[in-house]
Every structure is written in structure tokens, then in C-alpha cells.
PDB file of N, CA, C and O in Angstrom:
ATOM      1  N   MET A   1      10.929   7.490  10.767  1.00  0.00           N
ATOM      2  CA  MET A   1      10.032   6.346  10.906  1.00  0.00           C
ATOM      3  C   MET A   1      10.564   5.135  10.230  1.00  0.00           C
ATOM      4  O   MET A   1      11.057   5.240   9.107  1.00  0.00           O
ATOM      5  N   ILE A   2      10.496   4.007  10.833  1.00  0.00           N
ATOM      6  CA  ILE A   2      10.888   2.735  10.070  1.00  0.00           C
ATOM      7  C   ILE A   2       9.815   1.725  10.296  1.00  0.00           C
ATOM      8  O   ILE A   2       9.385   1.500  11.428  1.00  0.00           O
ATOM      9  N   SER A   3       9.388   1.130   9.258  1.00  0.00           N
ATOM     10  CA  SER A   3       8.395   0.077   9.420  1.00  0.00           C
ATOM     11  C   SER A   3       8.941  -1.171   8.619  1.00  0.00           C
ATOM     12  O   SER A   3       9.030  -1.176   7.391  1.00  0.00           O
ATOM     13  N   VAL A   4       9.285  -2.194   9.406  1.00  0.00           N
ATOM     14  CA  VAL A   4       9.817  -3.362   8.737  1.00  0.00           C
ATOM     15  C   VAL A   4       8.707  -4.407   8.788  1.00  0.00           C
ATOM     16  O   VAL A   4       8.316  -4.877   9.857  1.00  0.00           O
ATOM     17  N   THR A   5       8.196  -4.765   7.568  1.00  0.00           N
ATOM     18  CA  THR A   5       7.208  -5.851   7.269  1.00  0.00           C
ATOM     19  C   THR A   5       5.902  -5.618   7.972  1.00  0.00           C
ATOM     20  O   THR A   5       5.009  -6.442   7.770  1.00  0.00           O
ATOM     21  N   SER A   6       5.680  -4.625   8.755  1.00  0.00           N
ATOM     22  CA  SER A   6       4.332  -4.627   9.386  1.00  0.00           C
ATOM     23  C   SER A   6       3.288  -3.960   8.385  1.00  0.00           C
ATOM     24  O   SER A   6       2.090  -4.103   8.628  1.00  0.00           O
ATOM     25  N   LEU A   7       3.670  -3.287   7.347  1.00  0.00           N
ATOM     26  CA  LEU A   7       2.759  -2.755   6.406  1.00  0.00           C
ATOM     27  C   LEU A   7       1.941  -3.866   5.698  1.00  0.00           C
ATOM     28  O   LEU A   7       0.782  -3.676   5.330  1.00  0.00           O
ATOM     29  N   SER A   8       2.577  -4.987   5.533  1.00  0.00           N
ATOM     30  CA  SER A   8       1.818  -6.020   4.808  1.00  0.00           C
ATOM     31  C   SER A   8       0.602  -6.597   5.712  1.00  0.00           C
ATOM     32  O   SER A   8      -0.336  -7.173   5.161  1.00  0.00           O
ATOM     33  N   VAL A   9       0.643  -6.437   7.029  1.00  0.00           N
ATOM     34  CA  VAL A   9      -0.460  -7.069   7.802  1.00  0.00           C
ATOM     35  C   VAL A   9      -1.581  -6.024   8.054  1.00  0.00           C
ATOM     36  O   VAL A   9      -2.647  -6.395   8.547  1.00  0.00           O
ATOM     37  N   ILE A  10      -1.360  -4.714   7.723  1.00  0.00           N
ATOM     38  CA  ILE A  10      -2.382  -3.744   7.827  1.00  0.00           C
ATOM     39  C   ILE A  10      -2.978  -3.331   6.536  1.00  0.00           C
ATOM     40  O   ILE A  10      -3.419  -2.189   6.411  1.00  0.00           O
ATOM     41  N   ALA A  11      -3.016  -4.129   5.638  1.00  0.00           N
ATOM     42  CA  ALA A  11      -3.422  -3.721   4.248  1.00  0.00           C
ATOM     43  C   ALA A  11      -4.850  -3.183   4.165  1.00  0.00           C
ATOM     44  O   ALA A  11      -5.089  -2.268   3.377  1.00  0.00           O
ATOM     45  N   PRO A  12      -5.856  -3.724   4.971  1.00  0.00           N
ATOM     46  CA  PRO A  12      -7.230  -3.327   4.742  1.00  0.00           C
ATOM     47  C   PRO A  12      -7.341  -1.711   4.931  1.00  0.00           C
ATOM     48  O   PRO A  12      -8.134  -1.053   4.257  1.00  0.00           O
ATOM     49  N   CYS A  13      -6.572  -1.191   5.798  1.00  0.00           N
ATOM     50  CA  CYS A  13      -6.543   0.332   6.007  1.00  0.00           C
ATOM     51  C   CYS A  13      -5.277   0.873   5.603  1.00  0.00           C
ATOM     52  O   CYS A  13      -4.245   0.494   6.157  1.00  0.00           O
ATOM     53  N   ASP A  14      -5.268   1.793   4.610  1.00  0.00           N
ATOM     54  CA  ASP A  14      -3.888   2.369   4.055  1.00  0.00           C
ATOM     55  C   ASP A  14      -3.371   3.319   5.102  1.00  0.00           C
ATOM     56  O   ASP A  14      -3.989   4.356   5.345  1.00  0.00           O
ATOM     57  N   PRO A  15      -2.251   3.000   5.735  1.00  0.00           N
ATOM     58  CA  PRO A  15      -1.666   3.804   6.771  1.00  0.00           C
ATOM     59  C   PRO A  15      -0.847   4.942   6.189  1.00  0.00           C
ATOM     60  O   PRO A  15      -0.391   5.783   6.964  1.00  0.00           O
ATOM     61  N   SER A  16      -0.621   5.036   4.853  1.00  0.00           N
ATOM     62  CA  SER A  16       0.352   6.063   4.352  1.00  0.00           C
ATOM     63  C   SER A  16      -0.178   7.500   4.635  1.00  0.00           C
ATOM     64  O   SER A  16       0.659   8.330   4.990  1.00  0.00           O
ATOM     65  N   PRO A  17      -1.377   7.852   4.527  1.00  0.00           N
ATOM     66  CA  PRO A  17      -1.727   9.298   4.906  1.00  0.00           C
ATOM     67  C   PRO A  17      -1.392   9.594   6.269  1.00  0.00           C
ATOM     68  O   PRO A  17      -0.933  10.718   6.467  1.00  0.00           O
ATOM     69  N   GLN A  18      -1.529   8.789   7.298  1.00  0.00           N
ATOM     70  CA  GLN A  18      -1.266   9.028   8.667  1.00  0.00           C
ATOM     71  C   GLN A  18       0.276   9.121   8.827  1.00  0.00           C
ATOM     72  O   GLN A  18       0.774   9.969   9.567  1.00  0.00           O
ATOM     73  N   ILE A  19       1.034   8.220   8.110  1.00  0.00           N
ATOM     74  CA  ILE A  19       2.493   8.266   8.144  1.00  0.00           C
ATOM     75  C   ILE A  19       3.037   9.576   7.668  1.00  0.00           C
ATOM     76  O   ILE A  19       3.969  10.161   8.220  1.00  0.00           O
ATOM     77  N   HIS A  20       2.392  10.006   6.594  1.00  0.00           N
ATOM     78  CA  HIS A  20       2.884  11.230   5.891  1.00  0.00           C
ATOM     79  C   HIS A  20       2.600  12.509   6.867  1.00  0.00           C
ATOM     80  O   HIS A  20       3.372  13.467   6.904  1.00  0.00           O
ATOM     81  N   GLN A  21       1.459  12.427   7.621  1.00  0.00           N
ATOM     82  CA  GLN A  21       1.033  13.574   8.445  1.00  0.00           C
ATOM     83  C   GLN A  21       2.091  13.683   9.690  1.00  0.00           C
ATOM     84  O   GLN A  21       2.409  14.797  10.107  1.00  0.00           O
ATOM     85  N   VAL A  22       2.604  12.534  10.246  1.00  0.00           N
ATOM     86  CA  VAL A  22       3.451  12.689  11.404  1.00  0.00           C
ATOM     87  C   VAL A  22       4.894  13.003  10.996  1.00  0.00           C
ATOM     88  O   VAL A  22       5.676  13.364  11.875  1.00  0.00           O
ATOM     89  N   LEU A  23       5.293  12.896   9.758  1.00  0.00           N
ATOM     90  CA  LEU A  23       6.659  13.131   9.334  1.00  0.00           C
ATOM     91  C   LEU A  23       6.918  14.637   9.389  1.00  0.00           C
ATOM     92  O   LEU A  23       6.015  15.430   9.122  1.00  0.00           O
ATOM     93  N   LYS A  24       8.163  15.042   9.737  1.00  0.00           N
ATOM     94  CA  LYS A  24       8.561  16.407   9.538  1.00  0.00           C
ATOM     95  C   LYS A  24       8.467  16.823   8.036  1.00  0.00           C
ATOM     96  O   LYS A  24       8.401  15.937   7.183  1.00  0.00           O
ATOM     97  N   PRO A  25       8.459  18.068   7.703  1.00  0.00           N
ATOM     98  CA  PRO A  25       8.496  18.376   6.270  1.00  0.00           C
ATOM     99  C   PRO A  25       9.915  17.847   5.773  1.00  0.00           C
ATOM    100  O   PRO A  25      10.955  17.936   6.425  1.00  0.00           O
ATOM    101  N   ASP A  26       9.783  17.290   4.524  1.00  0.00           N
ATOM    102  CA  ASP A  26      10.910  16.638   3.876  1.00  0.00           C
ATOM    103  C   ASP A  26      11.555  15.439   4.759  1.00  0.00           C
ATOM    104  O   ASP A  26      12.725  15.067   4.670  1.00  0.00           O
ATOM    105  N   GLY A  27      10.615  14.932   5.588  1.00  0.00           N
ATOM    106  CA  GLY A  27      11.130  13.803   6.452  1.00  0.00           C
ATOM    107  C   GLY A  27      11.163  12.473   5.516  1.00  0.00           C
ATOM    108  O   GLY A  27      10.558  12.428   4.445  1.00  0.00           O
ATOM    109  N   VAL A  28      11.888  11.458   6.004  1.00  0.00           N
ATOM    110  CA  VAL A  28      12.134  10.313   5.411  1.00  0.00           C
ATOM    111  C   VAL A  28      11.319   9.125   5.925  1.00  0.00           C
ATOM    112  O   VAL A  28      11.294   8.868   7.129  1.00  0.00           O
ATOM    113  N   PHE A  29      10.704   8.455   5.093  1.00  0.00           N
ATOM    114  CA  PHE A  29       9.982   7.160   5.471  1.00  0.00           C
ATOM    115  C   PHE A  29      10.711   6.021   4.746  1.00  0.00           C
ATOM    116  O   PHE A  29      10.923   6.026   3.534  1.00  0.00           O
ATOM    117  N   ILE A  30      11.065   5.075   5.564  1.00  0.00           N
ATOM    118  CA  ILE A  30      11.708   3.836   5.024  1.00  0.00           C
ATOM    119  C   ILE A  30      10.791   2.692   5.424  1.00  0.00           C
ATOM    120  O   ILE A  30      10.656   2.435   6.620  1.00  0.00           O
ATOM    121  N   GLY A  31      10.153   1.989   4.491  1.00  0.00           N
ATOM    122  CA  GLY A  31       9.378   0.853   4.766  1.00  0.00           C
ATOM    123  C   GLY A  31       9.765  -0.417   4.036  1.00  0.00           C
ATOM    124  O   GLY A  31      10.308  -0.315   2.936  1.00  0.00           O
ATOM    125  N   ALA A  32       9.545  -1.511   4.525  1.00  0.00           N
ATOM    126  CA  ALA A  32       9.838  -2.798   3.976  1.00  0.00           C
ATOM    127  C   ALA A  32       8.564  -3.679   4.020  1.00  0.00           C
ATOM    128  O   ALA A  32       7.911  -3.790   5.057  1.00  0.00           O
ATOM    129  N   MET A  33       8.235  -4.293   2.886  1.00  0.00           N
ATOM    130  CA  MET A  33       7.226  -5.354   2.978  1.00  0.00           C
ATOM    131  C   MET A  33       7.322  -6.397   1.856  1.00  0.00           C
ATOM    132  O   MET A  33       7.939  -6.179   0.813  1.00  0.00           O
ATOM    133  N   VAL A  34       6.687  -7.528   2.123  1.00  0.00           N
ATOM    134  CA  VAL A  34       6.722  -8.523   1.114  1.00  0.00           C
ATOM    135  C   VAL A  34       5.628  -8.077   0.114  1.00  0.00           C
ATOM    136  O   VAL A  34       4.657  -7.441   0.524  1.00  0.00           O
ATOM    137  N   GLY A  35       5.764  -8.392  -1.151  1.00  0.00           N
ATOM    138  CA  GLY A  35       4.723  -8.058  -2.106  1.00  0.00           C
ATOM    139  C   GLY A  35       4.987  -8.749  -3.385  1.00  0.00           C
ATOM    140  O   GLY A  35       5.919  -9.539  -3.531  1.00  0.00           O
ATOM    141  N   GLY A  36       4.147  -8.431  -4.302  1.00  0.00           N
ATOM    142  CA  GLY A  36       4.165  -8.917  -5.683  1.00  0.00           C
ATOM    143  C   GLY A  36       4.174 -10.445  -5.727  1.00  0.00           C
ATOM    144  O   GLY A  36       3.245 -11.111  -5.271  1.00  0.00           O
ATOM    145  N   GLU A  37       5.253 -10.970  -6.291  1.00  0.00           N
ATOM    146  CA  GLU A  37       5.402 -12.425  -6.468  1.00  0.00           C
ATOM    147  C   GLU A  37       6.362 -13.106  -5.395  1.00  0.00           C
ATOM    148  O   GLU A  37       6.996 -14.117  -5.700  1.00  0.00           O
ATOM    149  N   THR A  38       6.446 -12.582  -4.247  1.00  0.00           N
ATOM    150  CA  THR A  38       7.340 -13.143  -3.182  1.00  0.00           C
ATOM    151  C   THR A  38       6.808 -14.403  -2.864  1.00  0.00           C
ATOM    152  O   THR A  38       5.605 -14.615  -2.712  1.00  0.00           O
ATOM    153  N   LEU A  39       7.806 -15.337  -2.752  1.00  0.00           N
ATOM    154  CA  LEU A  39       7.555 -16.781  -2.506  1.00  0.00           C
ATOM    155  C   LEU A  39       6.540 -17.491  -3.441  1.00  0.00           C
ATOM    156  O   LEU A  39       5.753 -18.361  -3.066  1.00  0.00           O
ATOM    157  N   TYR A  40       6.656 -17.008  -4.719  1.00  0.00           N
ATOM    158  CA  TYR A  40       5.607 -17.513  -5.734  1.00  0.00           C
ATOM    159  C   TYR A  40       5.752 -19.038  -5.819  1.00  0.00           C
ATOM    160  O   TYR A  40       4.740 -19.739  -5.812  1.00  0.00           O
ATOM    161  N   GLU A  41       6.988 -19.578  -5.900  1.00  0.00           N
ATOM    162  CA  GLU A  41       7.184 -20.985  -6.128  1.00  0.00           C
ATOM    163  C   GLU A  41       6.677 -21.789  -4.975  1.00  0.00           C
ATOM    164  O   GLU A  41       6.090 -22.851  -5.182  1.00  0.00           O
ATOM    165  N   LEU A  42       6.891 -21.303  -3.701  1.00  0.00           N
ATOM    166  CA  LEU A  42       6.459 -21.937  -2.514  1.00  0.00           C
ATOM    167  C   LEU A  42       4.974 -21.941  -2.434  1.00  0.00           C
ATOM    168  O   LEU A  42       4.415 -22.974  -2.067  1.00  0.00           O
ATOM    169  N   ARG A  43       4.225 -20.796  -2.770  1.00  0.00           N
ATOM    170  CA  ARG A  43       2.866 -20.843  -2.714  1.00  0.00           C
ATOM    171  C   ARG A  43       2.219 -21.741  -3.724  1.00  0.00           C
ATOM    172  O   ARG A  43       1.190 -22.363  -3.461  1.00  0.00           O
ATOM    173  N   CYS A  44       2.852 -21.807  -4.923  1.00  0.00           N
ATOM    174  CA  CYS A  44       2.359 -22.682  -6.110  1.00  0.00           C
ATOM    175  C   CYS A  44       2.558 -24.205  -5.605  1.00  0.00           C
ATOM    176  O   CYS A  44       1.697 -25.043  -5.875  1.00  0.00           O
ATOM    177  N   SER A  45       3.589 -24.506  -4.946  1.00  0.00           N
ATOM    178  CA  SER A  45       3.955 -25.893  -4.543  1.00  0.00           C
ATOM    179  C   SER A  45       2.841 -26.283  -3.438  1.00  0.00           C
ATOM    180  O   SER A  45       2.256 -27.366  -3.467  1.00  0.00           O
ATOM    181  N   LEU A  46       2.626 -25.354  -2.526  1.00  0.00           N
ATOM    182  CA  LEU A  46       1.601 -25.648  -1.507  1.00  0.00           C
ATOM    183  C   LEU A  46       0.190 -25.871  -2.071  1.00  0.00           C
ATOM    184  O   LEU A  46      -0.532 -26.792  -1.690  1.00  0.00           O
ATOM    185  N   GLN A  47      -0.149 -24.989  -2.982  1.00  0.00           N
ATOM    186  CA  GLN A  47      -1.462 -25.133  -3.635  1.00  0.00           C
ATOM    187  C   GLN A  47      -1.438 -26.495  -4.438  1.00  0.00           C
ATOM    188  O   GLN A  47      -2.420 -27.229  -4.323  1.00  0.00           O
ATOM    189  N   LEU A  48      -0.520 -26.833  -5.138  1.00  0.00           N
ATOM    190  CA  LEU A  48      -0.524 -28.082  -5.914  1.00  0.00           C
ATOM    191  C   LEU A  48      -0.580 -29.197  -4.882  1.00  0.00           C
ATOM    192  O   LEU A  48      -1.384 -30.108  -5.084  1.00  0.00           O
ATOM    193  N   ALA A  49       0.199 -29.226  -3.780  1.00  0.00           N
ATOM    194  CA  ALA A  49       0.203 -30.406  -2.864  1.00  0.00           C
ATOM    195  C   ALA A  49      -1.224 -30.537  -2.221  1.00  0.00           C
ATOM    196  O   ALA A  49      -1.774 -31.625  -2.050  1.00  0.00           O
ATOM    197  N   GLU A  50      -1.760 -29.347  -1.887  1.00  0.00           N
ATOM    198  CA  GLU A  50      -3.065 -29.353  -1.270  1.00  0.00           C
ATOM    199  C   GLU A  50      -4.158 -29.919  -2.204  1.00  0.00           C
ATOM    200  O   GLU A  50      -5.038 -30.689  -1.819  1.00  0.00           O
ATOM    201  N   THR A  51      -4.014 -29.454  -3.503  1.00  0.00           N
ATOM    202  CA  THR A  51      -5.022 -29.970  -4.534  1.00  0.00           C
ATOM    203  C   THR A  51      -4.925 -31.398  -4.619  1.00  0.00           C
ATOM    204  O   THR A  51      -5.965 -32.057  -4.626  1.00  0.00           O
ATOM    205  N   GLU A  52      -3.752 -31.985  -4.687  1.00  0.00           N
ATOM    206  CA  GLU A  52      -3.547 -33.436  -4.854  1.00  0.00           C
ATOM    207  C   GLU A  52      -4.014 -34.184  -3.732  1.00  0.00           C
ATOM    208  O   GLU A  52      -4.557 -35.276  -3.900  1.00  0.00           O
ATOM    209  N   ARG A  53      -3.835 -33.655  -2.530  1.00  0.00           N
ATOM    210  CA  ARG A  53      -4.246 -34.416  -1.323  1.00  0.00           C
ATOM    211  C   ARG A  53      -5.723 -34.147  -0.849  1.00  0.00           C
ATOM    212  O   ARG A  53      -6.375 -35.007  -0.258  1.00  0.00           O
ATOM    213  N   GLU A  54      -6.165 -32.997  -1.122  1.00  0.00           N
ATOM    214  CA  GLU A  54      -7.509 -32.546  -0.689  1.00  0.00           C
ATOM    215  C   GLU A  54      -8.596 -32.474  -1.733  1.00  0.00           C
ATOM    216  O   GLU A  54      -9.787 -32.531  -1.427  1.00  0.00           O
ATOM    217  N   GLY A  55      -8.165 -32.348  -2.965  1.00  0.00           N
ATOM    218  CA  GLY A  55      -9.011 -32.190  -4.116  1.00  0.00           C
ATOM    219  C   GLY A  55      -9.320 -30.717  -4.374  1.00  0.00           C
ATOM    220  O   GLY A  55     -10.182 -30.415  -5.200  1.00  0.00           O
ATOM    221  N   GLY A  56      -8.663 -29.820  -3.713  1.00  0.00           N
ATOM    222  CA  GLY A  56      -8.850 -28.374  -3.935  1.00  0.00           C
ATOM    223  C   GLY A  56      -7.924 -27.665  -2.896  1.00  0.00           C
ATOM    224  O   GLY A  56      -7.323 -28.343  -2.063  1.00  0.00           O
ATOM    225  N   PHE A  57      -7.807 -26.329  -2.938  1.00  0.00           N
ATOM    226  CA  PHE A  57      -7.075 -25.613  -2.069  1.00  0.00           C
ATOM    227  C   PHE A  57      -7.804 -24.333  -1.600  1.00  0.00           C
ATOM    228  O   PHE A  57      -8.745 -23.868  -2.244  1.00  0.00           O
ATOM    229  N   SER A  58      -7.344 -23.778  -0.462  1.00  0.00           N
ATOM    230  CA  SER A  58      -7.834 -22.505   0.004  1.00  0.00           C
ATOM    231  C   SER A  58      -6.581 -21.660   0.312  1.00  0.00           C
ATOM    232  O   SER A  58      -5.567 -22.192   0.763  1.00  0.00           O
ATOM    233  N   PRO A  59      -6.658 -20.393   0.074  1.00  0.00           N
ATOM    234  CA  PRO A  59      -5.455 -19.568   0.424  1.00  0.00           C
ATOM    235  C   PRO A  59      -5.207 -19.506   1.978  1.00  0.00           C
ATOM    236  O   PRO A  59      -6.105 -19.328   2.801  1.00  0.00           O
ATOM    237  N   HIS A  60      -3.895 -19.672   2.270  1.00  0.00           N
ATOM    238  CA  HIS A  60      -3.506 -19.678   3.601  1.00  0.00           C
ATOM    239  C   HIS A  60      -2.680 -18.284   3.933  1.00  0.00           C
ATOM    240  O   HIS A  60      -2.324 -18.007   5.079  1.00  0.00           O
ATOM    241  N   VAL A  61      -2.433 -17.488   2.853  1.00  0.00           N
ATOM    242  CA  VAL A  61      -1.687 -16.268   3.050  1.00  0.00           C
ATOM    243  C   VAL A  61      -2.482 -15.182   2.440  1.00  0.00           C
ATOM    244  O   VAL A  61      -3.072 -15.373   1.376  1.00  0.00           O
ATOM    245  N   SER A  62      -2.526 -14.052   3.062  1.00  0.00           N
ATOM    246  CA  SER A  62      -3.234 -12.852   2.386  1.00  0.00           C
ATOM    247  C   SER A  62      -2.504 -12.495   1.167  1.00  0.00           C
ATOM    248  O   SER A  62      -1.279 -12.588   1.100  1.00  0.00           O
ATOM    249  N   PRO A  63      -3.306 -12.051   0.117  1.00  0.00           N
ATOM    250  CA  PRO A  63      -2.609 -11.527  -1.095  1.00  0.00           C
ATOM    251  C   PRO A  63      -1.658 -10.526  -0.859  1.00  0.00           C
ATOM    252  O   PRO A  63      -1.807  -9.767   0.099  1.00  0.00           O
ATOM    253  N   TYR A  64      -0.593 -10.421  -1.699  1.00  0.00           N
ATOM    254  CA  TYR A  64       0.421  -9.480  -1.629  1.00  0.00           C
ATOM    255  C   TYR A  64       0.177  -8.278  -2.389  1.00  0.00           C
ATOM    256  O   TYR A  64      -0.459  -8.375  -3.439  1.00  0.00           O
ATOM    257  N   THR A  65       0.629  -7.085  -1.968  1.00  0.00           N
ATOM    258  CA  THR A  65       0.447  -5.856  -2.779  1.00  0.00           C
ATOM    259  C   THR A  65       1.367  -5.765  -3.903  1.00  0.00           C
ATOM    260  O   THR A  65       2.561  -6.021  -3.745  1.00  0.00           O
ATOM    261  N   ALA A  66       0.875  -5.407  -5.058  1.00  0.00           N
ATOM    262  CA  ALA A  66       1.719  -5.081  -6.196  1.00  0.00           C
ATOM    263  C   ALA A  66       2.510  -3.901  -6.074  1.00  0.00           C
ATOM    264  O   ALA A  66       2.101  -2.922  -5.449  1.00  0.00           O
ATOM    265  N   VAL A  67       3.704  -3.944  -6.679  1.00  0.00           N
ATOM    266  CA  VAL A  67       4.672  -2.730  -6.527  1.00  0.00           C
ATOM    267  C   VAL A  67       4.003  -1.492  -7.023  1.00  0.00           C
ATOM    268  O   VAL A  67       4.077  -0.444  -6.381  1.00  0.00           O
ATOM    269  N   THR A  68       3.317  -1.590  -8.209  1.00  0.00           N
ATOM    270  CA  THR A  68       2.772  -0.410  -8.779  1.00  0.00           C
ATOM    271  C   THR A  68       1.614   0.163  -7.786  1.00  0.00           C
ATOM    272  O   THR A  68       1.464   1.374  -7.624  1.00  0.00           O
ATOM    273  N   ASP A  69       0.907  -0.696  -7.217  1.00  0.00           N
ATOM    274  CA  ASP A  69      -0.201  -0.276  -6.214  1.00  0.00           C
ATOM    275  C   ASP A  69       0.486   0.485  -4.998  1.00  0.00           C
ATOM    276  O   ASP A  69      -0.021   1.487  -4.493  1.00  0.00           O
ATOM    277  N   LEU A  70       1.658  -0.067  -4.582  1.00  0.00           N
ATOM    278  CA  LEU A  70       2.281   0.603  -3.433  1.00  0.00           C
ATOM    279  C   LEU A  70       2.663   2.010  -3.692  1.00  0.00           C
ATOM    280  O   LEU A  70       2.409   2.942  -2.929  1.00  0.00           O
ATOM    281  N   GLY A  71       3.337   2.107  -4.906  1.00  0.00           N
ATOM    282  CA  GLY A  71       3.829   3.491  -5.318  1.00  0.00           C
ATOM    283  C   GLY A  71       2.609   4.409  -5.481  1.00  0.00           C
ATOM    284  O   GLY A  71       2.669   5.545  -5.011  1.00  0.00           O
ATOM    285  N   ASN A  72       1.508   3.989  -6.115  1.00  0.00           N
ATOM    286  CA  ASN A  72       0.247   4.830  -6.252  1.00  0.00           C
ATOM    287  C   ASN A  72      -0.295   5.290  -4.898  1.00  0.00           C
ATOM    288  O   ASN A  72      -0.724   6.427  -4.700  1.00  0.00           O
ATOM    289  N   LEU A  73      -0.242   4.318  -3.981  1.00  0.00           N
ATOM    290  CA  LEU A  73      -0.908   4.659  -2.675  1.00  0.00           C
ATOM    291  C   LEU A  73      -0.024   5.692  -1.966  1.00  0.00           C
ATOM    292  O   LEU A  73      -0.542   6.593  -1.307  1.00  0.00           O
ATOM    293  N   LEU A  74       1.285   5.574  -2.090  1.00  0.00           N
ATOM    294  CA  LEU A  74       2.188   6.476  -1.343  1.00  0.00           C
ATOM    295  C   LEU A  74       2.015   7.932  -2.060  1.00  0.00           C
ATOM    296  O   LEU A  74       1.923   8.961  -1.390  1.00  0.00           O
ATOM    297  N   GLY A  75       1.981   7.921  -3.451  1.00  0.00           N
ATOM    298  CA  GLY A  75       1.822   9.172  -4.077  1.00  0.00           C
ATOM    299  C   GLY A  75       0.577   9.891  -3.742  1.00  0.00           C
ATOM    300  O   GLY A  75       0.602  11.110  -3.570  1.00  0.00           O
ATOM    301  N   GLN A  76      -0.621   9.134  -3.629  1.00  0.00           N
ATOM    302  CA  GLN A  76      -1.923   9.734  -3.267  1.00  0.00           C
ATOM    303  C   GLN A  76      -1.761  10.247  -1.851  1.00  0.00           C
ATOM    304  O   GLN A  76      -2.375  11.283  -1.595  1.00  0.00           O
ATOM    305  N   ALA A  77      -1.087   9.736  -0.956  1.00  0.00           N
ATOM    306  CA  ALA A  77      -0.839  10.118   0.467  1.00  0.00           C
ATOM    307  C   ALA A  77      -0.099  11.387   0.606  1.00  0.00           C
ATOM    308  O   ALA A  77      -0.093  11.992   1.678  1.00  0.00           O
ATOM    309  N   GLY A  78       0.579  11.847  -0.528  1.00  0.00           N
ATOM    310  CA  GLY A  78       1.257  13.020  -0.460  1.00  0.00           C
ATOM    311  C   GLY A  78       2.820  12.860  -0.457  1.00  0.00           C
ATOM    312  O   GLY A  78       3.529  13.864  -0.397  1.00  0.00           O
ATOM    313  N   PHE A  79       3.316  11.691  -0.517  1.00  0.00           N
ATOM    314  CA  PHE A  79       4.769  11.433  -0.545  1.00  0.00           C
ATOM    315  C   PHE A  79       5.207  11.832  -1.960  1.00  0.00           C
ATOM    316  O   PHE A  79       4.497  11.579  -2.933  1.00  0.00           O
ATOM    317  N   ASN A  80       6.397  12.465  -2.061  1.00  0.00           N
ATOM    318  CA  ASN A  80       6.986  12.815  -3.374  1.00  0.00           C
ATOM    319  C   ASN A  80       8.429  12.246  -3.331  1.00  0.00           C
ATOM    320  O   ASN A  80       8.942  11.838  -2.289  1.00  0.00           O
ATOM    321  N   MET A  81       9.020  12.249  -4.483  1.00  0.00           N
ATOM    322  CA  MET A  81      10.401  11.713  -4.579  1.00  0.00           C
ATOM    323  C   MET A  81      10.404  10.220  -4.135  1.00  0.00           C
ATOM    324  O   MET A  81      11.273   9.841  -3.350  1.00  0.00           O
ATOM    325  N   LEU A  82       9.484   9.381  -4.600  1.00  0.00           N
ATOM    326  CA  LEU A  82       9.280   7.981  -4.216  1.00  0.00           C
ATOM    327  C   LEU A  82      10.420   7.173  -4.989  1.00  0.00           C
ATOM    328  O   LEU A  82      10.780   7.393  -6.145  1.00  0.00           O
ATOM    329  N   THR A  83      10.892   6.243  -4.169  1.00  0.00           N
ATOM    330  CA  THR A  83      11.763   5.206  -4.673  1.00  0.00           C
ATOM    331  C   THR A  83      11.154   3.870  -4.222  1.00  0.00           C
ATOM    332  O   THR A  83      11.073   3.613  -3.021  1.00  0.00           O
ATOM    333  N   VAL A  84      10.724   3.014  -5.168  1.00  0.00           N
ATOM    334  CA  VAL A  84      10.225   1.726  -4.711  1.00  0.00           C
ATOM    335  C   VAL A  84      11.112   0.752  -5.405  1.00  0.00           C
ATOM    336  O   VAL A  84      11.281   0.820  -6.622  1.00  0.00           O
ATOM    337  N   VAL A  85      11.683  -0.152  -4.663  1.00  0.00           N
ATOM    338  CA  VAL A  85      12.606  -1.164  -5.182  1.00  0.00           C
ATOM    339  C   VAL A  85      12.020  -2.539  -4.940  1.00  0.00           C
ATOM    340  O   VAL A  85      11.418  -2.831  -3.907  1.00  0.00           O
ATOM    341  N   ARG A  86      12.238  -3.396  -5.990  1.00  0.00           N
ATOM    342  CA  ARG A  86      11.702  -4.816  -5.907  1.00  0.00           C
ATOM    343  C   ARG A  86      12.766  -5.660  -5.266  1.00  0.00           C
ATOM    344  O   ARG A  86      12.575  -6.862  -5.083  1.00  0.00           O
TER     345      ARG A  86
END
């Protein structure tokens, strides 16, 4: 199974238990998602610009998942031998 960046848009429901169930024993799951401080400088710049122009800002991007949270979710779903790379 390969999931490229789609995990970041389905954050409200954790899909890792379902992914673990459909894998063969000792199967491999490779996933990629944006997370943590991705695009930090861009988000800060946009917030600063909106604050200067509008007198405040509102988030335009969903919050990103922290790397430690991702590892914990995968472990709770039954995955072992985890490798999480920043």
C-alpha cells in the first residue's frame, strides 16, 4: 500500500488501524504526509501579512500532525518496526 500525502487530509479519523488490517502479515506500509513545521516560514509570513492588512488572521490550513503523534498512532494501530523520517 502506498499513500502519498492523502493521510494529511483525513486526520479527523485515524486510518492506521484499517490500513494495518488489510496488510498481509509483515506487509509494508509506506506513507508520506506533510507535518510538524512544514512551510513554517510561509505560514508565519501569511499570518503577519493578513494581520497587517486585516487587523487579525484566521487559519487557512489545517494543523499539521506532529512526528511523535504519528509514530504513536501507528504503534497503537499495531504496526511494529516503525521508521518515521522528518
